[in-house]
Structures are given as structure tokens and as C-alpha cells.
C-alpha positions in Angstrom: 223.3 1.8 -225.9 224.2 -0.9 -223.4 222.7 -1.5 -219.9 224.8 -2.9 -217.1 224.1 -4.2 -213.6 227.0 -5.0 -211.3 226.3 -7.3 -208.3 228.6 -5.1 -206.2 226.3 -2.1 -206.8 223.5 -4.0 -205.1 225.5 -4.5 -201.9 226.7 -8.1 -202.7 230.4 -8.9 -202.7 230.5 -10.4 -206.2 232.4 -9.3 -209.3 229.6 -10.3 -211.7 228.3 -7.8 -214.2 225.2 -8.4 -216.3 225.0 -6.6 -219.7 222.4 -6.3 -222.4 221.2 -4.1 -225.3 217.8 -3.7 -223.5 216.9 -3.6 -219.8 214.9 -6.8 -220.3 217.9 -8.6 -221.9 220.1 -7.4 -219.1 217.6 -8.4 -216.4 217.3 -11.9 -217.8 221.0 -12.4 -217.4 221.0 -10.8 -213.9 218.1 -12.8 -212.6 219.6 -16.1 -213.8 222.8 -15.2 -212.0 221.1 -14.2 -208.8 219.2 -17.5 -208.7 222.1 -19.7 -209.6 224.9 -18.0 -207.7 223.2 -16.3 -204.8 220.2 -18.6 -204.2 217.5 -16.0 -204.8 214.0 -17.2 -205.3 211.4 -15.7 -207.7 209.6 -14.4 -204.6 212.7 -12.5 -203.4 213.5 -11.2 -206.9 210.0 -9.9 -207.4 209.8 -8.2 -204.0 209.1 -4.5 -204.6 212.1 -3.5 -202.4 214.4 -5.8 -204.3 213.1 -4.5 -207.6 213.7 -0.9 -206.4 217.3 -1.8 -205.4 217.9 -3.5 -208.8 216.5 -0.6 -210.8 218.6 1.9 -208.9 221.8 0.0 -209.7 221.2 -0.2 -213.5 223.6 2.0 -215.5 223.5 3.0 -219.2 226.6 3.1 -221.2 
């Protein structure tokens, strides 16, 4: 099973899609992308509302 998180599903106009065999693996890729490409800080990423939005956008395939 693969997990995916597309930036566009979080309301950002970005074609990036993070993928991983586990949620942790996928989140590692997604967080790195969010920091490097969108300028997110650890504080922003760890905000409960941001975490809620991220979890809602994760899809299993």
C-alpha cells in the first residue's frame, strides 16, 4: 500500500506529490518539500490546524 499527499489537495497551487510506503515516510518527504519550496517553519507544520489539514489530504492507494 502506498500513501500520497498532493500539495494541491492542501489548497496550494503546486504539482508536487509526496509518496511513501508508510505515512511517516510520506510525511518526511512532504515536510521537506513544504520547508524548502513553500517556506514553512517547524512551528507552522506542527500547528494542530495544519496537521489536521495534512491528515485530511492523505490518500491510500
